[in-house]
C-alpha positions, 0 to 999 in steps of 0.5 A: 500500499502506498504512503498516500493510501495509508494516509487516506485509510487512517483519515477514514477511520478517524472520521468514522470513530468521531461519528460513532462517538457523536452518535453515542453522545446523542443517544445518551442525551436522549435518554436523560430525564426531562422535567414534567410537562406543565400541569394545572393545580386547582385550589378549592377552599376559603381564606387559608388558601385565598391568602396563600395565593401569592406564595403558592403561585410563585412556588408552583411556577418554579416547579412547572405548575400552573396554579388556578386558585378558586379559594374564596375567603369567608365561604362555607363548604357548600358554596365551594363545591356548588361553584365547581358543580359538585353539589346540586342546587335549585333556585325559585325566582321571586319575579315571573320575569328575569331582567337583563343585567340586573339582580334577579333575586331567588330563594335557594335550597342550599344554606345561606352564605353571606360570604359567597363570591360570584361565580358563573352558572346557567339557569334555565338556559340563561348564562350568568352569575350567582351572587349574594348581598344583604337582600339574599341570593341573586342571578345576573345575566348578560343575555336572556334566552328564557326571560319568562319563568315560573315563580313556582318552579325550582330551576336547577343551577348548572355550574359553568366551571371550565373543563379540567385536564385529567392530569390536573391536581386538586388541593382541597381544604373544605369547611374552615368557616363551617368549623368556626361557625356555631351553627348546629347543622352546618357547623358540626364536625360530622357535617364537614366530614360528610360533605367533604367526602361527598365533594371529594368523591365527585372530583375524583369521579368527574375531574381528576384522581389527583387530589390532595386533602388538606386538614385544618389548624385552629386559631390563636385562642381556640375554644375547647369546642373548636379544638374538638371539632378540628381534631375529629375532622382531621382524624377522619380525613387522615383515616380516609385519605391516608397518603393523600392527606396533608396534616396542616395542623401537625406541621404548624405544631412541629419543630420543622415550621421554625426551620422552614420559616426562619423564625426563632420561636418564643417560649409563648410560641412553643407553649401555643404549639403544645396547646394546639393553637397558632403561635403568634410568631406565625400568625397574621391574625387570630385565624390566619397565618402570616406570609412567611408561614404561607411560603413555608406551607406552599413549599411543603405542599408543592414538594408533597405534590411532586412526590405523590402525583 
């Protein structure tokens, strides 16, 4: 073989080996794990999660989740679940004709909730919003399809809650204001347990199986009655939902909360934890936690979601 031919063969071998090396590198890169596709997290609850919106949105975004928060401060459990279509509701209007862009008052067959925030529904083919004021529940529609109505008819309410992707995740914290209430029906622990299960089962059957159930903390100065109700509900939720349950009260009463918030507890804070109440250093007011605590809870929740779902 001539010297020139040897050089050509050597160059060919070099090029071939480099090509094989590049293919191997590309294959290795193709099998490396990729971050999960962006998923939606829906929130259903009241002020605990309404106040957590900023912190939870930030932590969720950092972990490739899109937060959609339907928590509304002050609301009762039934209103929350009616909003997403999980609970039934019928209305009986007080006038025989509906007025456009006006409050059409009605009697409802669900508990009165003066803290209910407006949400989209369809009633008798009319798309609009349900709300409440000092005169009671009302319906406002921007386009009337069926203007004439029967005052003696109970019309079903159909929620206009948007379509949910099957891989979406729900965080639910249902009934805080019920537990704070002294109402002998909707304020009982058994009511909260039964209605929570009913709502969660509906979400599981109709929207997504990915549900994280969050328990309740108490207050800075809880009554014995509140302590007992919260304990009963939390224990029941833990037993029912097990690994899909987050013990918020237990977290607030743990040593971990001080590390996660970076707050140095006082002796009174430690005493409050032992008494099952919210420590003042973690609180915003008597029934809410402050922003540092919101950030710590949000981080904990998103981490838990990433591990479970």
